[in-house]
C-alpha positions in Angstrom: 37.8 -28.3 -20.9 37.8 -26.1 -18.5 36.7 -23.2 -21.2 34.1 -25.8 -21.7 33.0 -26.4 -18.4 33.4 -22.5 -17.1 33.3 -20.5 -20.5 35.9 -18.1 -21.4 38.8 -17.5 -18.6 37.4 -13.8 -17.4 34.3 -15.8 -16.2 36.4 -18.8 -14.9 38.0 -15.9 -12.8 34.8 -14.6 -11.7 33.4 -17.9 -10.7 36.9 -18.7 -8.8 36.2 -15.6 -6.9 33.0 -16.1 -5.9 33.9 -19.8 -4.6 37.5 -18.4 -2.8 34.1 -15.5 -0.9 32.0 -18.2 -0.4 34.3 -20.6 1.1 36.1 -17.7 3.2 32.5 -16.7 4.7 31.8 -20.2 5.6 35.3 -20.7 7.2 34.3 -17.2 8.6 30.6 -18.6 10.2 32.6 -22.1 11.7 35.0 -20.1 13.2 32.4 -18.1 15.0 29.9 -20.9 15.4 33.1 -22.6 17.7 32.1 -21.3 21.5 28.2 -21.6 20.7 28.2 -25.0 22.2 29.2 -23.0 25.7 26.2 -21.2 25.4 23.5 -24.4 24.9 25.1 -25.4 27.9 24.7 -22.9 29.6 20.7 -22.7 28.9 20.6 -26.8 29.3 22.0 -25.9 32.6 19.3 -23.1 33.0 16.7 -25.5 31.9 17.8 -28.2 34.1 18.2 -26.2 37.8 14.7 -25.4 38.4 13.0 -28.3 36.5 15.1 -30.7 38.9 13.9 -28.7 42.2 17.4 -27.6 42.6 16.2 -24.0 42.8 12.6 -23.0 43.3 11.2 -22.5 39.9 9.1 -19.7 41.3 12.8 -17.9 41.7 14.5 -19.1 38.9 11.7 -19.9 35.5 12.8 -21.9 33.3 14.8 -21.2 30.3 11.7 -22.3 27.9 8.7 -20.6 30.3 11.6 -17.3 30.0 11.2 -17.5 26.2 7.6 -18.3 26.0 7.5 -15.5 28.1 9.6 -12.8 25.5 7.9 -14.1 22.8 3.9 -13.5 24.1 6.0 -9.7 25.2 7.2 -9.2 21.7 3.9 -10.3 19.9 1.9 -8.2 22.3 4.3 -4.9 21.5 5.0 -4.5 25.2 8.1 -5.2 25.1 9.3 -3.1 21.9 7.9 0.2 23.4 10.4 0.0 26.4 13.2 -1.3 24.3 12.4 2.2 21.7 12.4 4.1 25.3 15.6 2.6 26.4 17.7 2.8 22.9 16.3 6.4 22.0 17.8 7.8 24.8 21.2 5.6 25.0 21.3 6.9 21.2 20.3 10.7 21.7 23.8 10.8 24.5 25.8 8.6 22.9 25.7 11.1 19.8 25.5 14.1 21.8 29.0 12.2 23.0 30.5 12.2 19.8 29.9 15.5 18.7 31.8 16.7 22.2 34.1 14.2 22.9 35.8 13.8 19.8 36.5 17.7 18.4 37.9 18.3 22.4 40.1 15.5 22.5 41.8 16.0 18.8 42.4 19.9 20.4 43.7 18.3 23.4 45.7 15.4 21.7 47.1 18.2 19.1 47.8 21.4 21.4 49.8 20.9 24.8 49.4 24.2 26.0 45.5 23.8 26.2 45.7 20.4 27.5 47.8 21.5 30.1 45.1 24.0 31.2 42.2 20.8 30.8 43.6 17.8 31.7 43.3 18.1 35.8 39.4 19.2 35.2 38.8 17.0 32.6 40.7 13.9 34.7 38.4 15.2 38.0 35.2 14.5 35.8 36.2 11.3 34.4 37.2 9.6 37.9 33.9 10.5 39.5 31.6 7.5 39.2 28.8 8.5 36.9 26.2 6.7 38.9 27.1 8.1 42.5 26.0 11.6 40.5 22.8 10.2 39.0 21.1 11.9 42.0 22.6 15.3 41.2 21.3 15.1 37.5 17.6 14.2 39.0 17.8 16.8 40.8 18.8 19.2 38.7 17.1 18.0 35.4 13.9 15.9 36.9 12.6 12.9 36.4 12.1 13.5 32.5 13.8 12.8 29.5 16.5 15.7 30.0 18.5 14.1 33.2 18.5 10.4 31.4 20.0 12.1 28.3 22.3 13.7 30.5 23.6 10.9 32.2 24.2 8.8 29.1 26.1 11.7 27.7 28.4 12.0 30.8 28.6 8.3 30.9 29.6 7.6 27.3 32.2 11.0 26.6 35.0 9.9 28.3 35.7 6.3 26.5 35.8 8.5 23.8 37.8 12.0 24.7 40.2 9.8 25.8 40.7 7.2 22.6 40.8 10.2 20.4 43.1 12.0 22.2 45.3 8.3 22.3 45.2 8.2 19.0 45.8 11.8 18.2 49.2 11.0 20.6 50.0 8.0 19.5 50.4 9.4 15.4 53.8 8.1 13.8 55.9 11.3 14.1 57.8 10.3 11.0 54.7 10.4 9.5 53.9 14.2 10.4 57.8 15.0 9.8 57.4 13.5 6.3 54.3 15.7 5.9 55.7 19.1 6.9 59.2 18.7 5.1 57.0 18.5 2.0 55.4 21.9 3.0 52.0 20.7 3.7 49.8 22.5 5.3 48.2 22.1 8.8 44.8 21.7 7.5 46.3 19.0 4.8 48.2 17.5 7.6 44.5 17.0 10.1 42.9 15.6 7.2 44.9 13.8 5.1 47.7 12.3 8.3 45.9 12.8 11.9 42.6 11.7 11.1 43.0 8.4 9.3 45.6 7.6 11.7 43.2 8.1 14.8 40.6 6.8 13.7 41.2 3.2 15.0 41.8 4.4 18.4 38.5 6.8 18.0 36.0 4.2 16.8 37.5 1.7 19.8 36.4 4.3 22.0 32.8 4.9 20.2 32.7 0.7 20.5 33.0 1.3 24.4 30.9 4.4 24.8 27.9 2.8 23.4 28.1 0.0 25.6 29.0 2.7 28.6 25.4 4.3 27.4 23.4 1.7 27.9 24.5 0.4 31.1 24.2 3.9 32.3 20.6 4.3 31.1 19.1 1.5 32.2 20.6 2.2 35.5 18.7 5.8 35.0 15.7 4.1 34.0 15.9 1.9 37.5 15.6 4.8 39.3 13.0 7.4 37.8 11.0 6.0 34.6 8.1 5.4 33.9 9.2 3.4 30.8 12.3 1.7 29.0 14.0 -1.9 30.0 15.3 -0.8 33.2 11.9 0.3 34.1 10.4 -2.0 32.9 13.2 -4.5 34.6 13.1 -3.7 37.6 8.6 -3.3 37.8 8.8 -7.1 37.2 11.0 -7.1 40.0 8.8 -5.2 42.2 6.1 -6.8 41.3 6.7 -10.4 41.7 6.6 -11.2 37.6 9.3 -13.0 37.9 9.5 -14.8 34.4 8.7 -11.1 33.0 11.7 -10.1 34.8 14.2 -12.6 33.4 12.1 -12.1 29.9 13.6 -8.3 30.3 17.0 -9.4 31.0 17.6 -11.7 28.5 16.8 -9.1 26.0 19.3 -6.6 27.9 21.3 -10.0 26.5 20.2 -9.6 23.1 20.5 -6.5 23.0 24.2 -5.6 24.1 25.6 -8.8 21.6 23.6 -7.1 18.5 25.4 -3.6 19.7 28.6 -5.3 20.2 28.8 -7.3 16.9 27.8 -4.2 15.2 29.9 -1.8 16.6 33.1 -4.6 15.6 31.6 -4.6 12.1 31.8 -0.9 11.8 35.6 -0.8 13.3 36.5 -3.7 10.7 35.0 -1.3 8.4 36.3 1.7 9.8 39.8 0.5 9.6 39.7 -1.6 6.9 43.3 -0.9 6.0 44.9 -2.6 8.6 44.1 -5.8 7.7 42.8 -9.1 9.5 42.6 -7.4 13.7 40.7 -10.3 14.4 43.7 -12.8 14.6 45.5 -13.9 18.3 49.0 -13.7 18.6 49.2 -17.8 19.1 46.6 -18.1 16.5 
């Protein structure tokens, strides 16, 4: 009977796998949609507060007005100019941070003597506020692109560096001893043991570093820039264009949300061998 409906046994297995995959995807969508009601409640309160006169609409436009303003800014192309400026600066700074912090993290994590000489200097820099150093970057590098990319690089470096060091140091010693007992070379030890085992920690550091890059570039644009979302929000505030200001802030929230889920997806792909890491301890 099943053969008549589904065809051959192989076809039946393929259809079963497809149905199982669809079911799992629907389950994931349903699980992730549980928190939507809280988001909708927040937007409903936002809409209600100015309409009911609880907050003056001059200072807090309704959510619907903010969305309309956001759509108009997007359709005019004005908003995308600032989005691209911010993303470009943050991406360049973040990539430079990856190129410097990850190799340095491997060196500090693998060679104890190298870490002893560099740790004090690195920890001193890491514990100095990025935003406190922003005027110094502007003073030496000016108001151009160099200062903004440099401050993004500085801010994004530390999560990557510390997580890389931690990832290398936390590699199970049993794996290293077993590999050395089989006469593995240092090159293969790094490539086959150290790098794969430390990847989850590095990816987690990259996730935090990318978020920091976006936050830092917004602050830098508020102080010295003529483009970017930070400049856009502050300029709207100074000119009392409140709907535009809230539209810019909402755009930042949307970008942060997209960035977060993109990095979560990358983290899952990079650590697929760990299985499902989304499950909480108590379910």
